[in-house]
C-alpha positions in Angstrom: 12.8 42.3 -44.9 15.6 43.1 -47.3 18.1 41.9 -44.7 16.3 38.5 -44.4 16.1 38.3 -48.2 19.9 38.8 -48.4 20.5 36.0 -45.9 18.2 33.7 -47.9 20.2 34.5 -51.0 23.5 33.7 -49.1 22.0 30.4 -48.0 21.0 29.7 -51.6 24.5 30.4 -52.7 25.9 27.9 -50.1 23.3 25.4 -51.2 24.4 25.9 -54.9 28.0 25.4 -54.0 27.3 22.2 -52.1 24.9 20.9 -54.7 27.3 21.6 -57.6 30.5 20.7 -55.6 31.2 17.5 -57.6 30.5 19.2 -60.9 32.7 22.2 -60.0 35.5 19.9 -58.7 35.4 17.8 -61.9 35.3 21.0 -64.0 38.3 22.3 -62.1 40.3 19.1 -62.6 39.4 18.9 -66.3 40.4 22.5 -66.8 43.6 22.1 -64.9 44.6 19.1 -67.1 43.5 21.0 -70.3 45.2 24.2 -69.4 48.6 22.5 -69.1 48.3 21.9 -72.9 47.1 25.3 -73.7 48.6 28.8 -74.1 47.8 30.8 -71.0 48.7 34.1 -72.7 45.6 33.7 -75.0 43.5 32.8 -71.9 44.7 36.0 -70.2 43.8 38.0 -73.3 40.3 36.4 -73.4 39.8 37.5 -69.7 40.8 41.0 -70.7 38.3 41.0 -73.6 35.6 39.8 -71.2 36.4 42.6 -68.8 35.7 45.0 -71.8 32.5 43.0 -72.4 31.2 43.7 -69.0 32.0 47.4 -69.3 30.1 47.5 -72.6 27.2 45.5 -71.0 27.0 48.1 -68.3 27.2 50.9 -70.8 24.2 49.4 -72.6 22.2 49.7 -69.4 23.5 53.3 -69.0 22.3 54.1 -72.5 18.9 52.5 -72.0 18.3 54.4 -68.8 19.4 57.6 -70.4 16.8 57.0 -73.1 14.1 57.2 -70.4 15.8 60.2 -68.8 17.5 58.5 -66.0 21.2 59.1 -65.4 23.3 56.2 -64.1 27.0 55.7 -63.7 28.7 52.6 -65.1 30.6 52.2 -61.8 27.2 52.0 -60.0 25.8 49.7 -62.6 28.5 47.0 -62.5 27.8 45.7 -59.0 24.1 45.5 -59.9 24.8 43.6 -63.1 27.0 41.1 -61.3 24.4 40.8 -58.6 21.8 40.1 -61.3 23.9 37.0 -62.4 23.9 35.8 -58.8 20.2 36.2 -58.0 19.2 34.6 -61.3 21.1 31.5 -60.3 19.8 31.4 -56.7 16.1 32.3 -57.6 14.9 30.2 -60.6 12.5 32.7 -62.0 13.6 32.8 -65.6 15.7 35.9 -65.2 12.9 37.9 -63.6 14.8 38.2 -60.3 17.7 39.9 -62.0 15.4 42.4 -63.7 13.6 43.1 -60.4 17.0 43.7 -58.8 18.0 46.3 -61.4 14.6 48.1 -61.1 14.6 48.0 -57.3 18.2 49.3 -57.2 17.3 52.3 -59.3 14.2 52.9 -57.2 16.3 52.8 -54.0 18.5 55.5 -55.6 15.5 57.8 -56.0 14.6 57.0 -59.6 11.1 56.2 -60.8 10.3 52.5 -60.7 8.2 52.7 -63.8 10.9 54.5 -65.8 13.5 52.1 -64.5 11.3 49.2 -65.7 11.0 50.9 -69.1 14.8 51.4 -69.3 15.4 47.8 -68.3 13.0 46.5 -70.9 14.7 48.7 -73.5 18.1 47.2 -72.6 16.7 43.7 -72.9 15.2 44.6 -76.3 18.5 46.0 -77.4 20.3 42.9 -76.1 18.0 40.5 -77.9 18.0 42.6 -81.1 21.8 42.6 -81.1 21.8 38.9 -80.6 19.1 38.4 -83.2 21.3 40.0 -85.9 24.1 37.5 -85.1 21.5 34.7 -84.8 20.1 35.4 -88.3 23.6 35.1 -89.8 24.3 31.9 -87.9 21.0 30.4 -89.0 21.7 31.2 -92.6 25.2 29.7 -92.2 23.8 26.5 -90.7 21.1 26.2 -93.3 23.6 26.5 -96.1 25.7 23.7 -94.4 22.5 21.7 -93.9 23.4 21.5 -90.2 20.4 23.5 -88.9 18.8 21.5 -86.1 15.1 21.8 -85.2 15.8 22.8 -81.5 17.7 25.9 -82.7 14.8 27.0 -84.9 12.4 26.6 -81.9 14.8 28.5 -79.6 15.2 31.3 -82.2 11.4 31.6 -82.5 11.1 31.9 -78.7 13.7 34.6 -78.7 11.9 36.6 -81.4 8.6 36.2 -79.5 10.1 37.5 -76.2 11.7 40.4 -78.1 8.4 41.3 -79.8 6.4 41.1 -76.5 8.8 43.5 -74.7 8.8 45.8 -77.6 5.0 45.9 -77.6 5.0 46.9 -74.0 7.0 50.0 -74.9 4.9 50.7 -78.0 1.7 50.7 -75.9 3.1 53.7 -73.9 4.1 55.4 -77.1 1.0 54.8 -79.3 -1.8 53.6 -77.1 -1.4 55.2 -73.7 -5.1 54.9 -72.7 -5.0 51.2 -73.3 -2.0 50.9 -71.0 -3.8 52.9 -68.3 -6.8 50.6 -68.5 -4.6 47.5 -68.3 -2.8 48.7 -65.2 -6.0 49.9 -63.6 -7.4 46.4 -64.1 -4.3 44.9 -62.5 -4.6 47.3 -59.6 -8.3 46.3 -59.1 -7.5 42.6 -59.2 -4.6 43.0 -56.7 -6.8 45.0 -54.3 -9.5 42.2 -54.4 -7.0 39.5 -53.9 -5.4 41.5 -51.0 -8.7 42.0 -49.4 -9.7 38.4 -49.7 -6.4 37.2 -48.2 -6.4 40.1 -45.6 -3.0 41.3 -46.7 -1.8 44.6 -45.1 1.0 45.5 -47.4 -1.3 46.4 -50.4 -0.1 49.2 -52.6 -1.9 52.5 -52.0 -4.9 53.3 -54.2 -4.1 54.9 -57.5 -0.7 53.2 -57.9 -1.8 51.8 -61.3 -2.5 55.2 -62.6 0.7 56.6 -61.3 2.7 53.7 -62.7 1.0 54.1 -66.1 1.8 57.8 -66.2 5.5 57.0 -65.5 5.6 54.2 -68.1 4.0 56.4 -70.7 6.4 59.3 -70.0 9.3 56.9 -70.3 8.0 55.4 -73.6 7.4 58.9 -75.0 10.9 59.9 -74.0 12.3 57.0 -76.0 10.1 58.2 -78.9 11.5 61.7 -78.6 15.1 60.5 -78.5 15.3 57.4 -80.8 19.0 57.9 -81.3 19.5 57.0 -77.6 17.7 53.8 -78.0 19.6 53.0 -81.2 22.9 53.8 -79.3 21.9 51.2 -76.6 21.4 48.6 -79.3 24.7 49.4 -80.9 26.6 49.2 -77.6 24.9 45.8 -76.8 25.8 44.6 -80.3 29.4 45.6 -79.6 29.2 43.7 -76.3 28.1 40.5 -78.1 31.0 40.9 -80.6 33.4 41.3 -77.7 32.2 38.1 -76.2 32.6 36.3 -79.5 36.1 37.7 -79.8 36.9 36.3 -76.3 35.5 32.9 -77.4 37.6 32.9 -80.6 40.7 33.8 -78.5 40.1 30.8 -76.3 40.0 28.6 -79.3 43.4 30.0 -80.3 44.6 29.1 -76.8 43.7 25.4 -77.3 44.7 25.2 -81.0 41.2 25.1 -82.3 40.4 26.2 -85.9 37.0 27.9 -86.2 35.6 30.1 -88.9 33.3 33.1 -88.3 30.2 31.2 -89.2 31.1 28.3 -86.8 31.9 30.8 -84.1 28.6 32.7 -84.5 26.6 29.4 -84.6 28.2 28.0 -81.4 27.9 31.4 -79.6 24.2 32.0 -80.4 23.3 28.4 -79.4 24.9 28.9 -76.0 23.2 32.3 -75.4 19.8 31.0 -76.6 19.8 28.0 -74.3 21.0 30.3 -71.5 17.9 32.4 -72.0 15.2 29.8 -72.6 16.6 26.8 -70.6 14.2 25.4 -68.0 17.2 24.8 -65.7 18.2 28.1 -64.0 20.7 29.9 -66.2 21.2 26.7 -68.3 23.7 25.2 -65.9 25.1 22.1 -67.7 22.8 22.5 -70.8 24.6 25.5 -72.2 28.0 23.9 -72.1 26.7 20.7 -73.7 24.9 22.5 -76.4 27.8 24.7 -77.4 30.3 21.8 -77.4 27.9 19.6 -79.5 27.4 22.5 -82.0 31.1 23.1 -82.4 32.0 19.4 -82.8 29.2 18.9 -85.3 30.7 21.7 -87.4 34.2 20.0 -87.4 35.9 21.4 -84.3 38.0 18.9 -82.3 36.3 17.7 -79.1 39.2 18.6 -76.9 39.6 22.2 -78.1 35.8 22.8 -78.2 35.3 21.5 -74.6 38.2 23.5 -73.2 37.2 26.7 -74.9 33.6 26.4 -74.0 34.2 25.5 -70.4 36.6 28.5 -69.9 34.3 30.8 -71.8 31.4 29.7 -69.6 33.5 30.4 -66.6 34.3 33.9 -67.8 30.8 34.9 -68.9 28.9 33.2 -66.1 30.6 31.6 -63.1 33.0 34.4 -62.4 30.2 37.0 -62.6 28.1 34.8 -60.2 30.9 34.8 -57.6 31.6 38.5 -58.1 27.8 39.1 -57.7 27.8 37.3 -54.4 30.8 39.4 -53.3 29.4 42.8 -54.5 25.8 42.2 -53.6 26.1 44.4 -50.5 27.0 47.3 -52.8 23.7 47.1 -54.5 21.2 49.6 -53.0 18.6 46.9 -52.6 20.8 45.0 -50.2 23.1 47.6 -49.0 23.1 48.2 -45.2 20.7 50.6 -43.7 22.3 54.1 -43.2 22.8 53.4 -39.5 24.7 50.2 -40.4 26.9 51.5 -43.2 30.1 52.0 -41.1 30.0 48.7 -39.2 29.1 46.2 -42.0 31.3 47.0 -44.9 31.9 43.9 -46.9 34.6 45.7 -48.9 36.9 44.9 -45.9 36.9 41.2 -46.8 40.1 41.6 -48.9 41.8 42.9 -45.7 40.7 39.7 -43.9 42.0 37.5 -46.7 45.3 39.3 -46.6 45.6 39.0 -42.9 44.8 35.3 -43.2 47.7 34.9 -45.7 50.0 36.8 -43.4 49.1 34.5 -40.5 49.7 31.5 -42.7 53.2 32.7 -43.5 54.0 33.4 -39.9 52.7 29.9 -38.8 54.7 28.3 -41.6 57.9 30.1 -40.6 57.4 29.1 -37.0 57.5 25.3 -37.9 60.8 23.6 -37.7 59.6 21.0 -40.2 56.5 21.8 -42.3 53.6 19.7 -41.1 51.2 18.2 -43.6 48.6 21.0 -43.1 51.2 23.6 -43.8 52.4 21.7 -46.8 48.9 21.9 -48.2 48.6 25.5 -47.4 51.8 26.2 -49.2 50.5 24.4 -52.2 47.2 26.3 -52.4 47.9 29.7 -50.9 49.0 32.2 -53.6 50.8 34.4 -51.1 53.0 31.7 -49.6 56.6 31.7 -50.8 58.1 29.0 -48.7 60.9 28.3 -51.2 62.5 31.6 -50.4 63.2 30.7 -46.8 61.6 31.0 -43.4 63.0 34.4 -42.7 61.3 35.7 -45.8 58.1 34.0 -44.8 58.2 35.6 -41.3 58.9 39.1 -42.5 56.5 38.7 -45.5 53.7 37.6 -43.1 54.3 40.6 -40.9 54.2 42.8 -44.0 50.9 41.2 -45.1 49.4 41.8 -41.7 50.4 45.5 -41.9 49.0 45.8 -45.4 45.7 44.1 -44.2 45.5 46.8 -41.4 45.9 49.5 -44.1 43.3 47.9 -46.3 40.9 47.7 -43.4 41.3 51.4 -42.8 41.0 52.3 -46.5 44.6 53.3 -47.0 45.6 54.2 -50.5 49.2 52.9 -50.1 47.9 49.5 -48.9 45.6 49.3 -52.0 48.4 50.0 -54.4 50.9 47.8 -52.6 48.4 44.9 -52.6 47.7 45.3 -56.3 51.4 45.3 -57.0 52.0 42.3 -54.8 49.0 40.4 -56.4 50.5 41.1 -59.8 54.0 39.9 -58.9 52.5 36.8 -57.2 50.2 36.1 -60.1 53.2 36.1 -62.5 55.2 33.9 -60.1 52.3 31.4 -59.8 51.3 31.5 -63.5 54.9 30.6 -64.5 54.5 27.3 -62.6 52.7 24.4 -64.2 50.1 23.9 -61.5 49.8 27.5 -60.4 47.1 28.6 -62.8 44.3 28.6 -60.3 46.4 30.5 -57.7 47.2 33.1 -60.4 43.5 33.3 -61.3 42.6 33.9 -57.6 45.2 36.7 -57.5 43.8 38.2 -60.7 40.2 38.0 -59.2 41.5 39.8 -56.0 43.1 42.5 -58.1 39.9 43.0 -60.1 37.9 43.1 -56.9 40.3 45.8 -55.5 40.0 47.8 -58.7 36.2 47.7 -58.5 36.2 49.1 -55.0 39.0 51.5 -55.5 36.9 54.5 -54.4 36.8 53.0 -50.9 40.5 53.6 -50.4 40.8 57.3 -49.8 42.9 57.4 -46.6 46.2 59.1 -47.2 49.5 59.0 -45.3 51.2 61.9 -43.6 53.7 63.6 -46.1 56.2 64.4 -43.3 56.3 60.8 -42.2 56.6 59.6 -45.8 59.6 61.8 -46.4 61.2 60.7 -43.2 60.5 57.0 -44.0 61.9 57.2 -47.5 65.1 58.9 -46.1 65.5 56.2 -43.4 64.7 53.5 -45.9 67.3 54.8 -48.4 69.9 55.3 -45.6 69.5 51.8 -44.2 69.6 50.1 -47.6 72.7 52.1 -48.5 74.4 51.4 -45.3 73.5 47.7 -45.4 74.7 47.4 -49.0 78.0 49.2 -48.3 78.7 46.9 -45.3 77.7 43.8 -47.2 79.9 44.6 -50.2 82.9 45.4 -48.1 82.3 42.4 -45.8 81.9 39.9 -48.7 84.9 41.4 -50.5 87.1 40.8 -47.4 85.7 37.4 -46.6 86.1 36.0 -50.1 89.5 35.1 -51.5 90.7 36.8 -54.6 90.2 33.6 -56.7 86.6 33.2 -55.6 85.4 34.8 -58.8 83.1 37.2 -57.1 83.3 40.8 -58.3 81.8 43.9 -56.9 78.7 43.7 -59.1 78.1 40.2 -58.0 78.5 41.2 -54.3 76.0 44.1 -54.9 73.4 41.8 -56.4 73.9 39.3 -53.6 73.5 41.9 -50.9 70.4 43.5 -52.6 68.8 40.0 -52.9 69.5 39.4 -49.2 67.9 42.8 -48.3 64.8 42.3 -50.4 64.0 38.6 -50.5 65.9 37.7 -47.3 67.8 34.7 -48.6 71.4 34.3 -49.7 71.7 33.3 -53.4 75.4 32.5 -53.0 75.2 30.6 -49.7 77.6 27.9 -50.9 80.3 30.4 -52.1 81.5 31.3 -48.6 80.6 34.1 -46.3 80.0 34.8 -42.6 76.9 34.1 -40.7 77.2 37.3 -38.6 77.6 39.4 -41.7 74.5 37.8 -43.3 72.5 38.5 -40.1 73.6 42.1 -40.1 72.5 42.5 -43.7 69.1 40.9 -42.9 68.6 43.3 -40.0 69.4 46.3 -42.1 67.0 45.1 -44.8 64.2 44.3 -42.4 64.6 47.7 -40.6 64.6 49.5 -44.0 61.4 48.0 -45.3 59.8 48.1 -41.8 60.4 51.8 -41.4 59.0 52.5 -44.9 55.8 50.5 -44.2 55.5 52.1 -40.8 55.8 55.6 -42.3 53.2 54.8 -45.0 50.8 53.4 -42.4 50.8 56.5 -40.2 47.7 58.6 -40.3 47.9 62.2 -41.4 48.9 64.5 -38.6 46.9 67.6 -37.8 48.3 70.7 -39.5 49.1 74.2 -38.3 46.9 75.9 -35.7 44.1 77.9 -37.3 45.0 81.4 -38.4 43.2 84.6 -37.5 40.8 84.5 -40.4 39.7 81.0 -39.5 39.3 81.9 -35.8 37.2 84.9 -36.8 35.0 82.8 -39.0 34.6 80.2 -36.2 33.7 83.0 -33.8 31.0 84.3 -36.1 29.5 80.8 -36.5 29.6 80.1 -32.8 28.0 83.4 -31.9 25.3 82.9 -34.5 24.4 79.2 -33.9 25.9 78.2 -30.5 23.4 76.5 -28.4 25.3 74.4 -25.8 27.5 74.8 -22.7 30.5 73.7 -24.8 30.1 76.3 -27.6 32.4 78.9 -26.1 35.1 76.2 -25.5 35.4 75.6 -29.2 37.1 79.1 -29.5 40.0 78.0 -27.2 43.5 77.9 -28.7 43.8 74.1 -28.7 41.0 73.5 -31.2 41.2 73.0 -35.0 38.3 73.8 -37.3 36.5 72.0 -40.1 34.1 74.2 -42.0 31.4 72.5 -44.0 29.9 73.6 -47.3 26.6 74.3 -45.5 28.0 76.8 -43.1 28.7 74.6 -40.1 31.7 74.3 -37.8 33.3 71.2 -36.2 35.9 71.9 -33.5 38.3 69.0 -33.1 41.8 67.9 -32.4 43.7 64.8 -33.5 45.5 62.4 -31.1 46.9 59.3 -32.7 44.3 58.0 -35.1 41.3 59.6 -33.4 39.8 62.9 -34.4 38.1 64.1 -31.1 35.4 66.8 -31.5 33.9 69.0 -28.8 30.2 68.7 -29.0 27.9 68.6 -32.1 28.6 70.5 -35.3 27.7 74.1 -34.8 25.7 75.6 -37.6 22.2 75.7 -39.2 20.2 72.7 -37.9 19.2 71.7 -41.4 22.9 71.2 -42.2 23.6 68.8 -39.3 23.3 65.6 -41.3 25.5 66.9 -44.1 28.0 68.4 -41.7 28.4 65.0 -40.0 28.8 63.2 -43.3 31.4 65.8 -44.6 33.5 65.6 -41.4 33.4 61.8 -41.6 34.7 62.0 -45.2 37.4 64.4 -44.1 38.4 62.0 -41.4 38.4 59.0 -43.8 40.8 60.9 -46.2 43.2 61.4 -43.3 42.9 57.9 -41.7 41.2 59.2 -38.6 38.5 57.7 -36.4 35.8 60.4 -35.8 34.5 60.7 -32.3 31.9 63.3 -31.3 32.3 64.0 -27.6 29.8 65.6 -25.2 27.0 65.8 -27.8 23.4 66.4 -27.0 20.4 64.3 -27.9 19.3 66.7 -30.7 21.3 65.0 -33.5 21.3 61.4 -32.3 19.1 60.3 -35.3 21.6 61.9 -37.7 24.5 60.1 -36.0 22.6 56.8 -36.0 21.8 57.2 -39.8 25.5 57.9 -40.4 26.4 54.5 -38.8 27.7 55.6 -35.4 27.2 54.0 -32.0 26.7 56.1 -29.0 26.9 55.9 -25.2 25.8 58.2 -22.5 28.7 59.9 -20.6 26.5 61.5 -17.9 23.9 64.2 -17.5 24.1 68.0 -17.5 22.3 69.8 -14.7 20.2 72.8 -15.8 18.3 75.0 -13.2 15.1 76.6 -14.2 15.4 80.1 -12.8 11.7 80.7 -13.0 11.0 77.9 -10.4 14.2 78.1 -8.3 13.6 79.0 -4.7 15.5 79.0 -1.4 12.4 77.9 0.5 11.7 74.5 1.8 13.6 71.7 3.6 15.4 70.7 0.4 17.2 74.0 0.2 17.8 74.3 4.0 21.6 73.5 3.9 22.8 76.0 1.3 20.1 78.6 2.4 21.7 78.7 5.8 25.2 79.0 4.4 24.1 81.8 2.0 22.5 83.7 4.9 25.4 83.1 7.2 28.1 84.4 4.8 25.9 87.3 3.8 25.6 88.3 7.5 29.4 88.0 7.9 30.0 90.6 5.1 30.8 88.3 2.2 29.7 89.5 -1.2 29.8 88.4 -4.8 31.0 91.0 -7.4 30.3 90.7 -11.1 33.0 92.3 -13.3 32.4 92.9 -17.0 35.4 92.5 -19.4 38.0 93.7 -19.9 39.2 92.5 -16.5 41.7 94.8 -14.8 45.3 93.7 -14.4 45.1 93.8 -10.6 42.1 91.4 -10.5 43.7 89.2 -13.1 46.9 88.9 -11.1 45.1 88.0 -7.9 43.0 85.5 -9.8 46.2 84.0 -11.1 47.4 83.5 -7.6 44.2 81.8 -6.5 44.3 79.5 -9.6 47.9 78.5 -8.9 47.1 77.9 -5.2 44.1 75.7 -6.3 46.2 73.7 -8.7 48.9 73.1 -6.0 46.2 72.1 -3.6 44.6 69.7 -6.1 48.1 68.3 -7.1 47.0 68.6 -10.7 48.0 70.3 -13.9 45.7 72.4 -16.0 43.3 70.3 -18.1 42.6 71.0 -21.7 40.2 70.6 -24.6 37.0 69.5 -22.7 37.7 72.3 -20.1 39.0 75.8 -20.1 42.3 76.6 -18.4 43.6 79.8 -16.9 44.8 81.7 -19.9 45.1 85.5 -19.2 43.8 86.4 -22.7 40.8 84.2 -22.2 40.0 85.2 -18.6 40.5 88.9 -19.4 37.7 88.8 -22.0 35.1 87.0 -20.0 32.7 88.2 -17.3 34.2 87.4 -13.9 32.4 86.6 -10.6 34.5 87.2 -7.5 33.8 86.2 -3.8 35.2 89.0 -1.6 35.8 88.4 2.1 35.0 91.2 4.6 38.6 92.2 4.5 38.5 92.7 0.7 40.4 89.7 -0.3 39.2 87.5 -3.2 38.7 84.0 -1.9 37.1 82.4 -5.0 36.2 83.3 -8.5 34.5 81.9 -11.6 33.9 83.2 -15.1 30.5 83.4 -16.6 29.8 82.4 -20.2 26.6 82.9 -22.1 25.3 80.2 -24.4 24.7 82.5 -27.3 21.3 81.4 -28.9 20.0 80.0 -25.6 18.9 82.4 -22.9 21.1 80.5 -20.5 24.3 81.2 -18.5 26.9 78.8 -17.3 30.1 78.8 -15.3 33.5 77.7 -16.5 36.7 78.1 -14.5 36.0 77.7 -10.7 39.0 78.3 -8.4 39.3 79.0 -4.7 42.0 79.4 -2.0 43.0 76.5 0.2 41.7 78.2 3.3 38.2 79.7 2.9 35.1 80.2 5.0 33.0 77.1 5.1 30.1 77.3 2.6 31.9 79.7 0.3 31.1 77.7 -2.9 27.4 77.3 -2.0 27.3 81.1 -1.3 28.8 81.7 -4.8 26.4 79.4 -6.5 23.3 80.8 -4.9 24.4 84.4 -5.5 25.0 83.7 -9.2 21.7 81.9 -9.6 19.8 84.9 -8.0 21.8 87.4 -10.1 21.1 85.5 -13.3 17.4 85.5 -12.6 17.5 89.3 -12.0 19.3 89.6 -15.4 16.5 87.9 -17.2 18.1 84.6 -17.9 15.8 81.6 -18.1 18.2 78.8 -17.1 21.5 78.3 -15.2 23.8 75.4 -16.4 25.6 73.5 -13.7 27.7 71.5 -16.1 28.1 67.8 -16.6 27.8 65.2 -13.9 30.0 62.4 -15.3 28.4 58.9 -15.2 25.3 60.2 -13.4 22.3 58.3 -14.7 24.3 56.2 -17.1 22.9 52.7 -17.6 19.6 53.4 -15.8 17.3 53.6 -18.9 15.5 50.5 -19.9 17.1 50.6 -23.4 20.6 51.2 -22.1 23.4 49.3 -23.9 25.5 46.6 -22.3 28.4 49.0 -22.3 26.4 51.6 -20.4 25.3 49.0 -17.9 28.9 47.9 -17.4 29.9 51.6 -16.8 27.0 51.9 -14.3 28.3 48.9 -12.4 31.8 50.4 -12.2 30.2 53.7 -11.1 28.2 52.0 -8.3 31.0 49.7 -7.1 34.0 52.1 -7.4 34.6 55.6 -6.4 38.0 56.4 -8.0 37.1 60.0 -9.0 34.4 60.5 -6.3 31.8 61.3 -9.0 29.1 60.5 -6.4 30.2 63.5 -4.3 30.1 65.8 -7.4 26.7 64.5 -8.3 25.4 65.0 -4.7 26.6 68.6 -4.8 24.5 69.3 -7.9 21.5 67.3 -7.0 20.7 69.5 -4.0 19.9 72.4 -6.5 17.2 70.2 -8.0 18.2 70.8 -11.7 16.7 69.3 -14.8 19.0 66.6 -16.2 19.8 66.3 -19.9 22.0 63.5 -21.2 25.3 64.0 -23.1 26.8 61.4 -25.3 30.0 60.0 -26.8 29.4 59.2 -30.5 31.9 56.6 -31.8 32.2 54.4 -35.0 32.4 51.0 -33.3 33.5 49.0 -30.3 36.8 48.1 -32.0 37.9 51.7 -32.1 36.6 52.6 -28.7 39.9 52.0 -26.8 41.7 54.2 -29.3 39.1 56.9 -28.8 39.2 56.6 -25.0 43.0 56.9 -24.9 42.8 60.0 -27.2 40.2 61.6 -25.0 42.3 61.1 -21.9 45.4 62.4 -23.8 43.8 65.6 -25.1 42.3 66.3 -21.7 45.6 65.8 -19.8 47.8 68.8 -19.0 50.0 70.2 -21.7 53.2 68.7 -20.2 51.5 65.8 -18.3 51.8 62.2 -19.2 48.9 59.8 -19.0 50.5 58.1 -16.1 50.8 61.3 -14.2 47.3 62.3 -15.4 45.6 59.2 -13.8 48.0 59.0 -10.8 47.9 62.6 -9.7 44.1 63.1 -9.8 42.8 63.6 -6.3 39.7 61.7 -5.2 38.2 64.8 -3.6 38.9 68.1 -1.9 37.5 69.0 1.5 35.9 72.0 3.0 36.8 72.6 6.6 33.5 71.1 7.7 33.9 68.0 5.6 31.8 68.7 2.6 33.3 67.3 -0.5 34.3 69.6 -3.4 35.1 67.7 -6.6 38.2 68.2 -8.7 37.6 68.8 -12.4 36.4 65.5 -13.8 37.7 64.2 -17.1 34.5 64.7 -19.1 33.0 67.6 -17.3 32.4 70.8 -19.2 31.8 73.0 -16.1 33.0 71.2 -12.9 31.4 72.8 -9.9 33.0 73.0 -6.5 36.6 73.5 -7.5 
């Protein structure tokens, strides 16, 4: 419902822009003509004073909410206040829509709706009382000058009546609480009857009137207990009104208007009064006319009055309306649902604007002769500097695109650089006669970025920054040296160019990329060389700043010990033991959870879900995402279970199934029946031949370890593959020595195959990890090993036996499967690059129970980055991605033709190696 309401408001905004287009265009043209005769420094000062006004306005809401025992931050209130301006324009409800927005935003943040209403009413009372003090003075002034019009008396009476009515609402809760309860009970009874008559379903629950009355009474009595808080809210609002009057006075100074304090107060109060009580939404058109007429009737020149009033109205009304439209998604009432917060962030709009400006510069630089559209773009785009040359436009456009990428990812350097660039461009545009609106646009962009500054938390890697600064300084120094020497040799002694002039020329060429002394001689090749050094210097610096933070040192012994304790206490998956391998880094949450991850490029790839207390899962996901955001990483949770899917969805992630894990129920497993005929015969045949399976507890002896190493090397050579990492274990002697090992011994005593057995800690389940065999073995050896282990595990009292993941098995078959999963299913059915079908067929014959495993990722845009990172971290230590994909065998064969699958990319325990 809220989503549809937001779209209705957006459509209303578009309708307003279309309906008022001619008025806004005429207003802009009038202001542009007027501003050429004014002093823009005073206008800038007025804008600064109005920024303080909005801060004070938000502080008055903070004080009013504090009076009813609700704590709010000014930074959270500002978007709501600007949103209030916007919805009041779009919904002509006499300001009630804005009040409802403030109350609903507080309720969405967990505060009482009744107390929020009481706080909002208190702020309005403080607002109107502060205005009334100024109004009384202005009425006295106008009366003494015999200029008091009848309409202002009526408007003042309406204001006093509204203020009295809202004050009585609070006084009822303070002095007559029972009367307030009866009134709200009557309203509840009437609402129930109307709802029953109209057969409405969404009727508030019975007793809401009583609960609402209790909250209102509590809020009113809190105001009575702390009257100084209410008084402070009124003082802050009075200060806000005085700031607005100061801004209006400054605008009169900008346009050479002479106004006294009484005249200023009279014109200001008339404007605010008609803003409040006007029948037209927000007094559009009426406020401007009334204020201008009041000032001219008191002796102010029509030109100065019109210019000051129009700009004041823009600062106090139109700019907040547009800011409200932009910031509306930050208001809790219209903010995305938790599962959408990562994919629909409107704060990325500045990045898109900057990228558009970069593309404009690139397209302009690519034109031999500027075409009419590009001439228009150059006139109205604040970031186009076509007068500096095409080379500058090209490089500047590329830099803007890089900055837009940084803004999109929340990089701090991009935020600071964009603010600096906006400031420089605003000064450059403001110095031109017709550049005021471009400068105003840049100032609005800077204010916007300042308001959302908390979004930009991603840092850059210190090592890359140091390297980038050194390269930048080296290239600039080298280019400057070559330029000075070159220009000194090329110019004759009588040319009048000294070394300082040469240095200034070279630095200009390396920063603005045009030659200020192009007519004084010089060589084209030398200029090109200087441009190359300058472009390389700035490009290397931006590239270094844009790099994500690199993963630090491997975890120390204390961290590994802590991780081991958490895994042993809370591990509940077949991947839990792999989190203790040496290639993992650890993130410990405040709630006692562990996330095992590694970083490749911009992706932080985890192994499984966070391990820790189940009640900490949601907080652990959020904390790790914040940690990734600070380091400019894309978080990707790989091989997760279905247990925490709701938590991931609420955190804004997408997910896709990677396959299903086969788990055998040891209580129901049997060798009887036709379904088990194949591996039952193989098990019986190898048993009769004298084959046996031995289970060795750790520590494993050196002799067994050496023979296992030989088998592992032989298997890798046969598979033509390097050891895989991260999602799989590899043959590490320290690791294998400390795990329980299962060996297949031939009748002659040789070890022909082995696997290590790993428990799943809190689950009464056992699983296999490394599975290696010799190239020449007795047919059916792997079936014999599996059946022997299953029977042994049942004798040991285990409940289940985990066969590991079958990649892509069952993906895209569910009715609610995503389009991406269905596409993967199509590739799985039509292709057989990895022979996943043979692996799945090997596991299916054991009739396991299938449980899905997922990839959790932020969005489709980052999916290629995450996929590349997953392949990279899974590849061998010294194996390139080309070798990784090229050398993977499709299948390995037993002597009798049964397929035995190589370790698949995503498998946790690949059977049949």
